[in-house]
C-alpha positions as CSV (number, residue, x, y, z in Angstrom):
1,M,0.0,0.0,0.0
2,G,1.7,3.2,-1.2
3,G,-1.1,5.6,-2.0
4,G,-1.5,8.0,0.9
5,R,-0.8,11.7,0.6
6,G,1.7,11.6,3.4
7,T,0.6,15.0,4.8
8,R,2.3,14.4,8.2
9,L,5.6,13.8,6.4
10,H,5.4,17.1,4.5
11,P,7.6,18.7,3.1
12,L,9.5,15.5,2.4
13,T,6.4,14.4,0.5
14,Q,6.1,17.7,-1.4
15,E,7.2,16.1,-4.6
16,R,7.0,12.4,-3.8
17,C,4.8,9.8,-2.1
18,K,5.8,8.4,1.3
19,P,7.2,5.0,0.0
20,A,9.6,7.0,-2.3
21,V,11.2,9.0,0.5
22,P,15.0,8.2,0.7
23,L,16.1,6.2,3.7
24,A,19.5,5.3,5.3
25,G,21.7,6.9,2.7
26,K,20.9,4.8,-0.3
27,Y,17.4,3.2,0.1
28,R,13.8,4.3,-0.2
29,L,11.1,3.3,2.2
30,V,9.4,1.0,-0.3
31,D,12.6,-1.1,-0.4
32,I,11.8,-2.4,3.2
33,P,8.5,-4.2,2.5
34,I,9.6,-5.5,-0.9
35,S,12.9,-6.8,0.6
36,N,11.0,-8.5,3.4
37,C,8.8,-10.2,0.8
38,L,11.8,-11.4,-1.2
39,N,13.6,-12.7,1.8
40,S,10.4,-14.6,2.7
41,D,10.2,-16.3,-0.7
42,I,7.3,-14.1,-1.8
43,N,8.0,-12.7,-5.3
44,R,4.6,-11.7,-6.7
45,M,3.8,-8.2,-5.5
46,F,1.3,-5.5,-6.4
47,L,2.2,-1.9,-5.4
48,L,-1.0,0.2,-5.0
49,S,-0.1,3.9,-5.6
50,Q,-1.9,7.2,-6.1
51,F,-0.2,10.5,-5.1
52,Q,3.1,11.9,-6.5
53,T,4.0,8.6,-7.9
54,A,6.6,9.5,-10.6
55,S,9.8,8.9,-8.5
56,L,8.3,5.8,-6.9
57,H,7.6,4.3,-10.3
58,R,11.1,5.2,-11.6
59,H,12.6,3.5,-8.6
60,I,10.5,0.3,-8.9
61,T,11.0,-0.1,-12.7
62,S,14.8,0.4,-12.5
63,T,15.3,-1.8,-9.4
64,Y,13.0,-4.8,-9.3
65,N,13.5,-6.7,-12.6
66,F,13.0,-10.4,-12.3
67,D,14.1,-13.2,-14.5
68,P,11.4,-14.9,-16.7
69,F,11.8,-18.3,-15.1
70,G,10.7,-17.5,-11.5
71,G,7.4,-15.8,-12.3
72,G,8.2,-12.9,-9.9
73,F,7.2,-9.3,-10.4
74,V,6.4,-6.0,-8.7
75,D,3.4,-4.7,-10.6
76,I,2.4,-1.0,-10.1
77,L,-1.3,-0.5,-9.8
78,S,-2.1,3.2,-9.8
79,A,-5.6,4.7,-9.2
80,E,-7.4,4.7,-12.6
81,Q,-10.7,5.7,-14.1
82,T,-13.0,2.8,-15.0
83,E,-16.6,2.3,-16.1
84,K,-17.5,1.8,-12.4
85,G,-16.0,5.0,-11.1
86,S,-13.7,8.0,-11.9
87,D,-12.6,9.0,-8.3
88,W,-9.4,8.1,-6.5
89,Y,-8.8,5.5,-3.8
90,Q,-10.8,6.5,-0.8
91,G,-8.8,4.4,1.7
92,T,-6.8,1.2,2.1
93,A,-9.7,-1.1,1.7
94,D,-11.1,0.8,-1.3
95,A,-7.7,0.5,-3.0
96,V,-7.6,-3.3,-2.6
97,R,-11.3,-3.6,-3.6
98,R,-10.7,-1.8,-6.9
99,N,-7.8,-4.1,-7.7
100,L,-9.3,-7.5,-6.9
101,L,-9.8,-8.1,-10.6
102,H,-6.0,-7.8,-11.2
103,F,-5.2,-10.3,-8.4
104,R,-7.6,-12.9,-9.9
105,A,-5.3,-13.3,-12.9
106,F,-2.9,-15.3,-10.6
107,P,-3.7,-18.5,-8.7
108,H,-3.6,-17.8,-4.9
109,D,-5.3,-18.8,-1.7
110,L,-3.9,-16.1,0.6
111,V,-3.3,-12.3,0.3
112,L,-0.7,-10.5,2.4
113,I,-1.4,-6.8,2.7
114,L,1.5,-4.5,3.7
115,S,2.1,-0.8,4.3
116,G,4.8,0.9,2.2
117,D,6.2,3.3,4.9
118,Q,7.3,1.2,7.8
119,L,10.8,0.2,9.0
120,Y,11.1,-3.4,10.2
121,R,12.4,-6.8,9.3
122,M,10.0,-9.7,9.3
123,D,10.0,-13.2,7.9
124,F,6.4,-13.4,6.6
125,R,6.6,-17.2,6.4
126,E,6.0,-17.3,10.2
127,I,2.8,-15.3,10.1
128,I,1.6,-17.3,7.1
129,A,2.4,-20.6,8.9
130,Q,0.5,-19.5,12.0
131,H,-2.5,-18.4,9.8
132,V,-2.6,-21.9,8.2
133,A,-2.1,-23.7,11.5
134,T,-4.9,-21.9,13.3
135,K,-7.2,-22.1,10.3
136,A,-7.7,-18.4,10.6
137,D,-9.7,-16.3,8.2
138,V,-7.6,-13.2,8.9
139,T,-4.3,-12.9,10.8
140,I,-3.1,-9.5,12.0
141,A,0.6,-8.8,12.8
142,A,0.7,-7.1,16.2
143,I,3.5,-5.7,18.3
144,P,3.5,-5.4,22.2
145,F,3.6,-1.7,23.2
146,P,3.7,-0.2,26.7
147,V,0.5,1.5,27.6
148,S,2.3,4.9,27.8
149,K,3.2,4.6,24.1
150,V,0.1,3.4,22.3
151,A,-1.3,6.7,21.3
152,G,-2.4,6.8,17.7
153,L,-2.3,3.0,17.3
154,G,-5.0,0.4,16.6
155,L,-5.2,-1.9,19.6
156,M,-6.6,-5.4,20.0
157,Q,-7.7,-7.6,22.9
158,V,-6.9,-11.2,22.5
159,K,-7.5,-14.5,24.2
160,D,-4.6,-16.7,25.4
161,D,-4.8,-18.6,22.1
162,L,-4.3,-15.2,20.3
163,S,-7.8,-15.1,18.8
164,I,-9.0,-11.5,18.6
165,E,-11.9,-10.6,20.8
166,R,-11.9,-6.8,20.3
167,F,-10.3,-4.2,18.0
168,V,-10.3,-0.5,18.8
169,E,-8.8,2.0,16.3
170,K,-6.6,4.6,18.0
171,P,-8.4,4.8,21.4
172,K,-7.7,7.8,23.7
173,D,-9.8,6.9,26.8
174,P,-7.4,5.5,29.5
175,A,-10.1,3.2,30.7
176,V,-10.6,1.7,27.3
177,I,-6.8,1.2,26.9
178,A,-6.6,-0.4,30.3
179,G,-9.2,-2.9,29.2
180,L,-7.1,-3.9,26.2
181,T,-3.9,-4.9,28.1
182,L,-2.4,-8.3,27.7
183,S,-3.3,-11.1,30.1
184,A,-0.7,-12.3,32.6
185,E,-0.4,-15.6,30.7
186,L,0.5,-13.9,27.5
187,E,2.9,-11.5,29.3
188,K,4.8,-14.5,30.6
189,K,5.5,-15.6,27.0
190,L,7.0,-12.3,25.9
191,S,10.2,-10.6,26.8
192,P,10.1,-8.8,30.2
193,C,8.7,-5.3,30.5
194,D,8.1,-3.2,33.6
195,E,4.9,-1.7,32.2
196,K,1.6,-3.2,31.1
197,R,1.3,-3.7,27.4
198,C,-1.2,-3.8,24.6
199,L,-1.1,-5.4,21.3
200,A,-0.9,-2.7,18.5
201,S,-1.8,-3.5,14.9
202,M,1.2,-3.2,12.5
203,G,-1.1,-2.8,9.5
204,I,0.1,-6.2,8.2
205,Y,-2.8,-8.6,7.3
206,V,-3.0,-12.1,6.0
207,F,-6.4,-12.8,4.4
208,N,-7.9,-15.9,3.0
209,R,-8.8,-15.1,-0.6
210,T,-12.5,-15.7,-0.3
211,V,-12.8,-13.8,3.0
212,L,-11.0,-10.8,1.5
213,A,-13.5,-10.7,-1.3
214,E,-16.5,-11.0,1.1
215,S,-15.2,-8.4,3.5
216,L,-14.8,-5.9,0.6
217,D,-18.3,-6.5,-0.8
218,N,-19.5,-3.2,0.6
219,T,-18.6,0.5,0.6
220,M,-16.2,0.5,3.6
221,T,-13.0,2.3,2.8
222,D,-10.5,1.5,5.6
223,F,-9.2,-1.8,7.0
224,G,-8.3,-0.6,10.5
225,K,-11.4,1.6,11.1
226,E,-14.1,-0.5,9.4
227,I,-13.2,-3.8,7.8
228,I,-11.4,-5.5,10.7
229,P,-13.9,-4.4,13.4
230,G,-16.7,-5.5,11.1
231,L,-15.3,-9.0,10.9
232,L,-15.2,-9.6,14.6
233,G,-17.7,-12.3,15.7
234,K,-18.2,-13.2,12.0
235,K,-14.8,-14.6,11.0
236,K,-11.9,-16.2,12.8
237,L,-9.4,-13.4,13.5
238,F,-6.0,-14.1,15.1
239,A,-3.1,-12.0,16.1
240,H,0.5,-12.8,15.3
241,I,2.9,-11.3,17.9
242,F,6.1,-9.7,16.6
243,E,8.7,-8.6,19.1
244,G,11.3,-7.1,16.7
245,Y,12.1,-3.5,15.8
246,W,9.2,-1.7,14.1
247,E,8.8,1.9,13.3
248,D,5.9,3.6,11.6
249,I,7.6,6.4,9.8
250,G,4.6,8.7,9.5
251,T,5.9,12.0,10.8
252,V,9.0,14.2,10.1
253,R,10.2,13.6,13.7
254,A,9.8,9.8,13.4
255,F,11.6,9.8,10.1
256,F,14.4,11.9,11.5
257,D,14.9,9.8,14.6
258,A,14.7,6.5,12.7
259,N,17.4,7.7,10.3
260,L,19.8,9.0,12.9
261,A,19.4,5.8,14.9
262,L,21.1,4.0,12.0
263,A,24.3,5.9,12.8
264,Q,24.6,4.2,16.2
265,P,27.2,1.5,16.6
266,L,24.4,-1.1,17.2
267,P,21.4,0.4,15.5
268,P,17.9,-1.0,16.3
269,F,17.5,-1.8,12.6
270,N,20.4,-3.7,11.1
271,F,21.1,-3.3,7.4
272,F,24.1,-5.6,7.7
273,E,22.1,-8.8,8.0
274,P,23.8,-11.2,5.5
275,N,20.9,-13.7,5.2
276,A,18.2,-11.0,4.7
277,P,19.6,-8.1,2.6
278,I,17.6,-5.0,1.9
279,Y,17.6,-4.4,-1.8
280,T,17.6,-1.2,-3.7
281,Q,18.7,0.3,-7.1
282,D,22.3,-0.5,-8.2
283,R,23.6,2.8,-9.3
284,Y,27.2,1.9,-10.0
285,L,28.5,4.9,-8.2
286,P,32.2,5.5,-7.3
287,A,33.4,5.0,-3.7
288,S,33.0,8.1,-1.5
289,K,35.9,10.4,-1.1
290,L,36.9,12.0,2.2
291,N,39.6,14.6,2.6
292,K,40.8,15.7,6.1
293,C,37.5,15.1,7.7
294,A,36.6,14.5,11.4
295,I,33.8,11.9,11.5
296,D,32.0,10.4,14.4
297,H,29.0,8.0,14.0
298,V,28.2,8.8,10.4
299,V,26.6,6.8,7.6
300,I,27.9,7.9,4.2
301,G,26.1,7.0,0.9
302,D,28.0,6.0,-2.3
303,G,29.6,8.6,-4.5
304,S,29.9,11.3,-1.8
305,I,32.6,14.0,-1.6
306,L,33.5,15.5,1.8
307,T,36.3,18.0,2.2
308,D,37.9,19.2,5.5
309,S,34.6,19.0,7.3
310,T,33.4,17.9,10.8
311,L,30.4,15.5,11.0
312,H,28.9,14.1,14.1
313,H,25.9,11.7,14.2
314,C,24.8,12.1,10.6
315,V,23.3,10.1,7.7
316,L,24.5,11.2,4.3
317,G,22.8,10.1,1.1
318,I,24.3,9.2,-2.3
319,R,26.3,11.9,-4.1
320,T,26.4,14.2,-1.0
321,Y,28.8,17.1,-1.3
322,V,30.1,19.0,1.8
323,G,32.5,21.9,1.3
324,E,35.5,22.9,3.4
325,G,35.1,24.0,7.0
326,S,31.5,22.9,7.3
327,S,30.2,21.3,10.5
328,L,27.1,19.0,10.6
329,E,25.6,17.5,13.7
330,D,22.4,15.4,14.1
331,T,21.7,15.9,10.4
332,V,20.2,13.8,7.6
333,V,21.4,14.8,4.1
334,M,19.6,12.9,1.3
335,G,22.2,13.7,-1.3
336,A,21.6,14.4,-5.0
337,D,20.3,12.7,-8.1
338,F,23.2,13.8,-10.3
339,Y,26.7,15.3,-10.4
340,E,27.4,18.7,-11.8
341,G,30.1,18.8,-14.5
342,D,32.7,21.6,-15.1
343,A,30.4,23.5,-17.4
344,Q,27.6,23.5,-14.9
345,L,29.9,24.6,-12.1
346,E,31.2,27.4,-14.2
347,A,27.6,28.5,-15.0
348,N,26.7,28.4,-11.3
349,T,29.6,30.7,-10.6
350,V,28.5,33.2,-13.3
351,R,24.9,33.1,-12.0
352,G,25.9,33.3,-8.4
353,R,24.1,30.0,-7.8
354,P,25.4,27.8,-4.9
355,H,27.1,24.4,-5.7
356,L,24.8,21.4,-5.5
357,G,25.1,20.2,-1.9
358,I,26.5,22.0,1.1
359,G,28.9,24.9,0.7
360,R,32.0,26.0,2.6
361,G,31.9,27.1,6.2
362,C,28.3,26.0,6.9
363,T,27.0,25.0,10.4
364,I,24.0,22.7,10.4
365,K,22.4,21.0,13.3
366,G,19.1,19.0,13.8
367,A,18.2,19.2,10.2
368,I,17.0,17.2,7.1
369,I,18.5,18.4,3.8
370,D,16.4,16.9,1.1
371,K,17.7,15.9,-2.4
372,N,19.3,18.4,-4.8
373,A,19.3,21.2,-2.3
374,R,21.9,24.0,-2.8
375,I,23.2,25.5,0.4
376,G,25.5,28.5,-0.1
377,D,28.8,29.2,1.8
378,G,28.5,30.3,5.4
379,C,24.9,29.2,6.0
380,V,23.8,28.6,9.6
381,L,20.9,26.2,10.0
382,I,20.0,25.2,13.6
383,A,16.6,23.9,14.7
384,D,17.2,24.2,18.5
385,G,14.5,26.1,20.3
386,K,12.7,27.4,17.1
387,S,9.0,27.0,16.7
388,D,7.5,25.2,13.7
389,G,6.9,27.3,10.6
390,T,8.6,28.7,7.5
391,Y,11.9,30.6,7.5
392,A,14.3,32.1,5.0
393,N,11.5,33.4,2.7
394,G,9.9,29.9,2.7
395,A,13.1,28.1,1.7
396,V,13.4,26.4,5.1
397,I,10.6,24.7,7.0
398,I,10.7,23.6,10.7
399,R,8.2,20.8,11.5
400,D,8.1,18.6,14.6
401,G,11.1,20.5,15.8
402,V,13.2,19.4,12.8
403,L,14.6,21.9,10.3
404,V,13.9,20.8,6.8
405,V,15.4,22.2,3.6
406,P,13.0,20.9,0.9
407,K,14.0,19.1,-2.3
408,G,15.7,21.4,-4.8
409,A,15.7,24.4,-2.5
410,V,18.3,27.1,-2.9
411,L,19.7,29.0,0.1
412,P,21.9,32.0,-0.7
413,P,25.3,32.3,1.0
414,G,25.1,33.6,4.5
415,T,21.5,32.4,5.2
416,V,20.9,32.1,8.9
417,V,18.0,30.3,10.6
């Protein structure tokens, strides 16, 4: 599922949909669910998209090309006008409903539904095996969350056999949340926790084919708010408990924190797992070049050029350029889509336009620098203590306490925020 507007992630979604947002120096968010599928021996995937899809489509078509013998594919299904309707997808359930006819062309008994904007590593063979063993109609992946951290999540109450008794979408009443906590028997089976926990839906569903068709034979538009609650008491619903790392990257702050966490010596999400790699586009870029730099806890994407700069706790994307004497701390730089040749550099000088990347003598802290941004020499960009809003004549946006330079923005030399 990759069709949402991603309004909470704006301005990173100003020119792209959420699944296409760059991640961890060289990946995009959509690489996570696709890689989890491939590592789980699932190679027939449909990507349902709708808003700002151009960069997502380019990435998919240039990355996931399967040989003709395995029968695998990643097929992009964008919202389209048909004889039955001309409006766009109205929600997750509506998107799946409109594409059931495309699924029917391939033999299948089960349908696995995933979100395109979450960071996690899961072997889907385990949830599918449980689904078959329990003879469930629907199985929902669920993660145990402390009661103090369940705000904004769909919660479920389950029996000791993991069958689902109750499902509440994003409850706020403390009394309701208290009634959804795990039983003492289930708590014993999980890793220890000092606080009571609830099971939160991860937005990952396994449906029997016939049950999916039946559940969508209506006008309901959303799985979490309508479809799943409507199936309670009518179908066999089970939870599959997942205790690994999972992050719903739905806001600028969540995206920022999840990226910077990857610069830790032992990050919560490990991209270095040899038996379950995360796939992405092979760009054939040169190795990065570092000259006289002081670097501490930094992820550096391929093809980057860093000169006489100081970097602490940063994630740098592909083709990142950082000029002499610049200092970056707690910063995510998404890099660039291209290099500038000598003629372009000369033209920039004539026009007074900054070099692609970060200029000389800049100080940046607590920021996200989106792709193809041009930050002139001597700029100071620091988010600390500043309220959310627009700055530098709209060229800089602070949201969730994170300073963001949008994709393609140009900051003149000496800009101070």
